[in-house]
C-alpha positions as CSV (number, residue, x, y, z in Angstrom):
1,M,-60.4,-26.7,-31.4
2,T,-62.6,-24.8,-29.2
3,R,-60.6,-22.1,-27.1
4,D,-60.2,-23.4,-23.3
5,L,-61.7,-20.1,-21.7
6,R,-60.6,-21.7,-18.2
7,I,-57.1,-20.9,-19.5
8,D,-57.8,-17.3,-20.7
9,G,-59.2,-16.9,-17.5
10,L,-56.3,-18.4,-15.7
11,K,-53.8,-16.1,-17.6
12,F,-55.4,-13.1,-16.6
13,L,-55.5,-13.7,-12.7
14,M,-51.8,-15.0,-13.4
15,I,-50.8,-11.8,-15.2
16,F,-52.8,-10.1,-11.9
17,C,-50.2,-11.3,-9.8
18,V,-47.5,-10.6,-11.7
19,V,-48.5,-6.8,-11.7
20,L,-49.1,-6.9,-8.0
21,G,-45.7,-8.8,-7.3
22,H,-44.1,-5.7,-9.1
23,L,-45.7,-3.3,-7.1
24,D,-43.5,-1.5,-3.7
25,F,-45.8,-1.8,-1.1
26,G,-46.0,-2.5,3.0
27,D,-47.1,-6.6,3.3
28,Y,-46.8,-6.3,7.2
29,G,-44.7,-9.3,7.7
30,L,-47.1,-11.8,5.5
31,K,-44.1,-11.9,2.7
32,I,-46.9,-12.3,-0.1
33,N,-44.2,-11.6,-2.5
34,R,-42.3,-14.8,-1.8
35,V,-45.5,-16.5,-2.1
36,I,-46.5,-14.8,-5.3
37,Y,-43.0,-15.2,-6.7
38,A,-43.1,-19.1,-5.6
39,F,-45.8,-20.0,-8.7
40,H,-47.0,-16.8,-10.7
41,M,-44.1,-17.5,-13.7
42,P,-43.9,-21.1,-13.4
43,V,-47.8,-21.1,-13.9
44,F,-47.6,-18.8,-16.4
45,V,-44.8,-20.3,-18.5
46,F,-46.6,-23.4,-18.2
47,L,-49.4,-22.0,-19.7
48,S,-47.5,-20.5,-22.5
49,G,-46.1,-24.1,-23.1
50,Y,-49.6,-25.1,-23.1
51,L,-50.7,-22.6,-25.9
52,T,-47.8,-23.0,-28.3
53,T,-48.8,-24.4,-31.5
54,L,-46.1,-27.6,-31.7
55,H,-46.7,-28.3,-35.7
56,S,-47.0,-24.9,-37.1
57,P,-46.3,-24.2,-40.5
58,K,-43.2,-22.9,-40.7
59,E,-44.2,-19.8,-42.7
60,R,-46.4,-19.0,-39.2
61,Q,-43.4,-19.3,-37.4
62,R,-40.8,-17.0,-39.2
63,Q,-44.1,-14.4,-39.0
64,W,-44.2,-15.2,-35.1
65,I,-40.7,-14.4,-34.3
66,K,-40.3,-11.5,-36.6
67,Q,-42.8,-10.0,-34.6
68,T,-42.0,-10.4,-31.6
69,L,-38.5,-9.4,-31.9
70,V,-40.2,-6.0,-33.2
71,I,-42.2,-5.9,-30.6
72,Y,-39.5,-6.4,-28.1
73,A,-37.2,-4.2,-29.7
74,F,-39.3,-1.1,-29.6
75,A,-40.5,-2.1,-25.9
76,Q,-36.5,-2.1,-24.8
77,L,-36.1,0.6,-26.4
78,A,-39.3,2.7,-24.8
79,S,-37.6,1.4,-21.2
80,V,-34.1,2.3,-21.7
81,V,-35.4,5.8,-22.8
82,I,-37.8,5.9,-20.0
83,R,-34.9,5.0,-17.4
84,S,-32.8,7.7,-18.8
85,L,-35.2,10.6,-18.8
86,L,-35.8,9.8,-15.4
87,V,-32.4,10.9,-14.2
88,F,-33.2,14.5,-15.2
89,V,-36.7,14.8,-13.0
90,P,-35.6,17.2,-10.3
91,D,-34.8,15.6,-7.0
92,M,-35.3,12.2,-8.7
93,S,-32.1,11.0,-7.5
94,A,-32.9,11.2,-3.9
95,H,-35.3,8.7,-4.4
96,A,-34.0,6.6,-7.6
97,E,-33.0,3.3,-7.2
98,S,-29.1,2.7,-9.3
99,D,-30.1,-0.7,-10.7
100,D,-33.5,1.0,-12.3
101,V,-32.8,4.3,-13.6
102,G,-29.6,5.8,-15.4
103,L,-28.2,7.0,-18.2
104,A,-28.2,4.1,-21.2
105,K,-25.9,1.6,-20.7
106,W,-24.5,-0.9,-23.5
107,S,-25.7,-3.8,-20.7
108,D,-28.8,-2.5,-21.5
109,L,-28.9,-3.4,-25.4
110,I,-28.4,-6.9,-23.8
111,S,-30.1,-7.4,-20.8
112,P,-33.7,-7.3,-20.8
113,G,-35.4,-4.3,-19.0
114,L,-38.2,-4.5,-16.6
115,A,-40.0,-7.4,-17.1
116,L,-39.2,-8.2,-21.0
117,W,-37.2,-10.6,-20.1
118,Y,-40.4,-12.9,-20.4
119,L,-40.4,-12.1,-24.4
120,V,-36.8,-13.2,-24.8
121,C,-37.6,-16.3,-23.2
122,L,-40.7,-17.2,-25.1
123,M,-38.4,-16.6,-28.0
124,Y,-35.8,-19.1,-27.1
125,W,-38.4,-21.8,-25.9
126,R,-40.6,-21.9,-29.1
127,V,-37.6,-22.3,-31.4
128,S,-36.3,-24.5,-29.3
129,V,-39.2,-26.9,-29.2
130,W,-40.2,-26.2,-33.0
131,T,-36.1,-27.1,-33.6
132,F,-35.8,-30.2,-31.5
133,F,-39.3,-31.5,-29.9
134,Q,-40.4,-33.6,-33.4
135,K,-36.7,-35.4,-33.0
136,T,-37.1,-35.9,-29.2
137,D,-39.6,-37.8,-27.0
138,D,-41.4,-36.2,-24.5
139,V,-39.7,-37.8,-21.4
140,K,-35.9,-37.3,-22.9
141,L,-36.8,-33.4,-23.5
142,L,-38.7,-32.7,-19.8
143,S,-35.6,-34.8,-18.6
144,L,-32.6,-32.5,-20.6
145,S,-34.9,-29.0,-19.6
146,V,-34.2,-30.0,-15.9
147,L,-31.1,-30.8,-16.1
148,L,-30.6,-27.5,-17.7
149,A,-32.3,-25.4,-15.5
150,L,-30.0,-26.7,-13.0
151,L,-26.9,-26.7,-14.7
152,S,-27.1,-23.3,-15.9
153,G,-26.6,-21.7,-12.6
154,L,-22.8,-23.0,-12.6
155,I,-22.2,-20.9,-15.6
156,P,-21.0,-17.1,-14.7
157,L,-24.1,-15.4,-16.7
158,D,-26.6,-13.6,-14.7
159,N,-29.6,-11.3,-16.6
160,E,-27.8,-10.9,-19.7
161,L,-30.1,-12.1,-22.7
162,A,-32.2,-13.5,-20.1
163,F,-29.7,-16.3,-19.5
164,Q,-30.7,-18.0,-16.1
165,R,-34.2,-17.4,-16.6
166,T,-34.5,-18.7,-19.7
167,F,-33.1,-22.7,-18.6
168,V,-34.6,-22.6,-15.2
169,F,-38.2,-22.1,-16.2
170,F,-38.0,-24.3,-19.8
171,P,-39.1,-27.0,-17.6
172,F,-42.4,-25.2,-16.8
173,F,-42.5,-24.7,-20.6
174,V,-41.6,-28.1,-21.7
175,L,-44.4,-29.4,-19.2
176,G,-47.1,-27.2,-20.8
177,I,-46.3,-28.9,-24.2
178,V,-46.3,-32.5,-22.8
179,F,-49.9,-31.8,-21.3
180,K,-51.4,-30.3,-23.9
181,K,-49.7,-33.0,-26.5
182,R,-51.1,-35.8,-24.1
183,N,-54.3,-34.1,-22.7
184,W,-53.3,-34.6,-19.4
185,L,-55.4,-31.9,-17.9
186,C,-58.0,-34.2,-17.4
187,R,-56.2,-35.9,-15.3
188,L,-56.0,-33.1,-13.1
189,D,-59.7,-32.9,-12.3
190,Q,-59.1,-36.7,-10.5
191,I,-57.7,-34.4,-7.7
192,P,-60.1,-33.6,-4.8
193,V,-60.8,-29.7,-4.9
194,I,-60.4,-30.4,-1.1
195,F,-56.9,-31.5,-1.3
196,A,-55.9,-29.1,-4.1
197,V,-56.7,-26.3,-1.2
198,I,-54.6,-28.0,1.5
199,G,-51.9,-28.9,-1.0
200,L,-51.6,-24.7,-2.1
201,I,-51.9,-23.5,1.4
202,V,-49.2,-25.8,2.9
203,G,-46.8,-24.8,-0.3
204,F,-47.6,-20.9,0.5
205,A,-46.5,-21.6,3.5
206,V,-43.5,-23.2,2.8
207,A,-42.7,-20.4,0.1
208,R,-42.9,-17.8,2.8
209,G,-39.7,-19.6,4.4
210,L,-37.8,-19.5,1.4
211,P,-35.9,-17.1,-0.6
212,T,-37.5,-15.5,-3.4
213,F,-37.7,-17.5,-6.5
214,M,-36.3,-14.9,-8.9
215,P,-33.9,-16.8,-10.7
216,K,-31.8,-14.0,-12.7
217,T,-28.2,-14.8,-11.0
218,H,-25.7,-17.6,-11.2
219,Y,-24.8,-19.7,-7.8
220,E,-22.4,-18.2,-5.7
221,D,-22.4,-21.5,-3.4
222,W,-23.8,-24.8,-3.6
223,H,-26.9,-23.6,-1.2
224,Q,-28.2,-21.9,-4.1
225,L,-28.2,-24.7,-6.1
226,V,-30.3,-26.5,-3.1
227,F,-32.9,-23.6,-3.3
228,R,-33.0,-23.7,-6.7
229,V,-34.2,-27.3,-6.9
230,V,-36.7,-27.0,-3.7
231,Q,-37.7,-24.0,-5.1
232,S,-38.7,-25.2,-9.0
233,G,-40.1,-28.6,-7.1
234,L,-42.3,-26.3,-4.9
235,G,-43.4,-24.5,-8.3
236,L,-44.1,-27.5,-9.8
237,V,-46.3,-28.1,-7.5
238,L,-48.1,-25.1,-6.9
239,C,-48.6,-24.8,-10.4
240,L,-50.6,-28.0,-11.3
241,L,-52.7,-27.5,-7.4
242,I,-53.6,-23.9,-9.7
243,V,-54.3,-25.5,-12.8
244,R,-56.4,-27.8,-11.1
245,I,-58.4,-25.5,-9.1
246,S,-58.6,-23.1,-12.2
247,R,-61.2,-25.9,-13.6
248,A,-63.4,-24.6,-11.6
249,R,-66.0,-22.5,-14.0
250,F,-65.8,-19.5,-12.8
251,V,-62.5,-18.6,-14.2
252,K,-64.6,-18.3,-16.9
253,S,-65.4,-14.8,-15.9
254,F,-61.9,-13.1,-16.7
255,A,-61.0,-15.2,-20.3
256,R,-62.1,-11.7,-21.7
257,W,-59.3,-9.9,-20.3
258,G,-57.3,-13.3,-20.3
259,K,-56.6,-12.7,-23.9
260,Y,-54.7,-9.6,-23.5
261,T,-51.7,-10.4,-21.0
262,L,-49.0,-9.7,-23.5
263,W,-50.4,-6.2,-23.8
264,I,-50.9,-5.8,-19.9
265,Y,-47.5,-7.5,-18.9
266,I,-45.5,-4.7,-21.5
267,G,-47.5,-1.9,-20.7
268,H,-48.1,-2.0,-16.8
269,T,-44.0,-2.3,-16.9
270,Y,-43.8,1.2,-17.7
271,L,-46.4,2.3,-15.0
272,I,-44.4,0.3,-12.4
273,L,-40.6,1.9,-13.4
274,I,-42.2,5.5,-13.4
275,G,-44.7,5.2,-10.1
276,R,-41.6,3.4,-8.1
277,E,-39.6,6.8,-8.5
278,W,-42.5,9.0,-8.6
279,F,-44.5,7.8,-5.6
280,P,-41.9,8.6,-2.8
281,Y,-41.3,11.8,-4.9
282,L,-44.5,13.0,-4.2
283,G,-45.2,11.3,-0.7
284,I,-47.2,8.2,-2.1
285,S,-47.2,4.9,-0.4
286,L,-48.8,1.7,-1.3
287,N,-50.5,-0.2,1.2
288,L,-51.9,-4.1,0.1
289,F,-55.2,-2.7,-0.1
290,S,-54.3,0.1,-2.8
291,A,-51.9,-2.3,-4.4
292,L,-54.5,-4.5,-5.0
293,I,-56.6,-1.5,-6.0
294,L,-53.7,-0.1,-8.4
295,A,-53.0,-3.7,-10.1
296,A,-56.7,-4.4,-11.1
297,V,-56.5,-0.7,-12.7
298,Y,-53.5,-1.5,-14.5
299,C,-54.2,-4.4,-15.7
300,L,-57.7,-3.3,-17.0
301,V,-56.6,-0.5,-18.6
302,F,-54.1,-2.1,-20.7
303,A,-56.4,-5.2,-21.3
304,W,-59.1,-2.5,-22.6
305,M,-56.6,-1.2,-25.0
306,G,-55.8,-4.2,-26.6
307,M,-59.6,-5.1,-26.9
308,K,-59.6,-1.4,-28.9
309,K,-56.4,-2.6,-31.0
310,R,-58.3,-5.8,-31.7
311,G,-61.5,-3.9,-32.8
312,A,-59.7,-1.3,-34.8
313,S,-57.7,-3.9,-36.6
314,G,-60.3,-5.7,-37.2
315,R,-62.7,-2.9,-39.3
């Protein structure tokens, strides 16, 4: 099957949004992060499902799980070490945030550090669909994933083992598989681009008025259930509209870097953590322009490292 370069291009654009969203910058009341968080992970998870090979050989599945577990273990260990070491930087305690920096705790072993929750979720999702998808039709599995996404908030588990995010984003992963299985991407092309653009503008405006879509805690009251329903629905609409617009040819120009989103996803988290503590210590503050430049630099640096690694392993 020919590789769809527009998918790789869209992956890079979404990972850029991920990096930008993780940078602390003054958005001057624009509430940019609310907009970014409304769509970047729904789209990213949708693409993860779309790129999942449903009927891959068992041996390849086991190999992928083993490889991902190793990557996660080393990345998690590195995040714990870095957070612990930052405590001993002179005068850093005045700038440190207690949730991000501190000596290693037992909770660090079961709560994915930084952005590593995505790897945990990806393992859950792929194992689930490899195990159950062949026995369940599309509509039933998609309906079940939506039900679990809503009911999971009733269980008093938060970021431990990425519990809440696993279920909240699972419908987007399943939807990606369904789109691939039924070849539905071409149907999105029937939506006129102008309508998609207008829909995105309206959706972004709505996202600015909602709480940030960051589902890592269970419900504290019924209002949060309503927010999860609304934000998930909005995420779905924005996801499909963005995928529609990404069908434009210019997206292919980002494809060469979109093949290395895992490198960017893991690598940038350490620079974000270090920068979050060191920038205030050094008197450095980011604005929107400098954050855009820094996000692009982070993405290109780790994509380049991925290219070099692939080139070295290929020789």
